[in-house]
N, C-alpha and C positions, 0 to 999 in steps of 0.2 A: 032627563036626557034633556038637552036644547033643541029646540026645532033646526033643521037642515035649510039654509038663505040658499035658495034658486036662484041663478042669474039669469041674463034676459034669454041664453038658449037651452034652459030646461035643466041644465046642468050646476053641480053645487059652483057657487061664488067661491073665485080663485081669490084667496087673500095674500098680501102682501108678504112678502119673502123678511124675517129679521129676525134678532133676537126672542126669546122668550123668558119671559120675565115669572119666574117660578113662584114666586106670591099668587099670582092670577092661578095659577094652574091648582097652586092647594086651597086659595079660596072656593074655586070652582068645582072643587074634590069633596068639599066640605071639612078640610083638613085645617087647623089653626096655624099661623105662623109660628107658634111656640113649640108643636110638634114636629118640627122637623126631625128627620132619620140622624142619630149621633153619627159622626164619623171615626172610622176606626184609627186609633194612633200607631198602631203595631205594623211594621212593615212585612211584606210579604216577599219571600224568598224562596228560589226557583232551583231546582234540584237538576242539573242537568246530568243524562244517560249515558257511559261509557260509550254505548250499542251504536251511538252515532259518530262518535269522535274516528275522524278517517287517519290517524294516524299523521306520520311524517309525509311528505310528498317524497315519491319513488325520483330520486336527482342520481345520476352519473357522475359523483366529482370526480370521477379521473378524464371523463370526454369533456364535463366544462371547463375544466384545467386545460386540456390538450386543445379546443378550440381557441380558448383567449390566448394560448402562446402562439398558435397560426394567426388571431388578426392582430396581435402585436407585433410581430414579425412579416405581416402583410402576405403571408400564405395563404387565408382562408379565401376560397374563389365564392363572390358574392356576384350569381345570377339574379338580374332582374327578374326576368321573365318566372324563375322559381317561385321566388320571393312573392310576386304578384299571384300565382296560381294558388300557392298555401295560404295567402291572406283570402283569397276568392272562398276557398274551400272554408276557411275556418269561417267566415261569413254565413255560407250554406248549413254546416254543421250547427251553428247557433240558432239560425230561424227553424230547422227542422226539427230540433228539441231533442236533438243525439247526443 
């Protein structure tokens, strides 16, 4: 095992952060460059479970059509105070994790 170098404070000396040369690691561990681990050529596939599938989103298409029609006719009430309250509530729900 190589000795631990101590810096002026008595703590292990800090080394500069950089890329690691794999050849120096193998030679330090006593391995030869020609004994590198073989690389697997086969691909790994992940099988997904249906238990975590949320399914289709619960959308009331009739209500969506009704709102679209009201917006097109200019009859849909947009109340800025309610929109702002809903945006604040959504932000608070995201922060609380609910």
